[in-house]
C-alpha positions, 0 to 999 in steps of 0.5 A, a space after each residue: 859747954 852748953 847741954 843740948 836741949 832735945 826739945 829745941 833740937 827737935 823743933 829745929 829739925 821739924 822747922 827745917 823739914 817744913 821749910 824744905 817741903 815748902 821750898 820743894 813745893 814752890 820750886 815745883 810750882 815754878 816748874 823747877 826740880 832740884 833732884 838733890 834737894 834735901 837736909 844735909 845729913 851731917 847737920 842732923 847727925 850732931 848731938 844738937 842738930 843744926 839742919 842745913 838745906 842742901 840744894 844739891 846739883 842740877 843741870 845748867 838748864 835748871 840753874 838758868 830756869 832758877 835764875 830766871 825765876 829769881 830775877 
């Protein structure tokens, strides 16, 4: 069993938070808000955090706007 590396874990969480901030800003520039956008708390609660970005739920209108931006 591998021993968790606190420095690595902190780096992973910091990278995930930075990515989340960048994604939120990019979506905002496109006029899109995902109200449930966050880091998944279950991934952060692990002994060795492995953050996942939770895009969450949104309206059909927001989903359509997101799809249009991605096309």
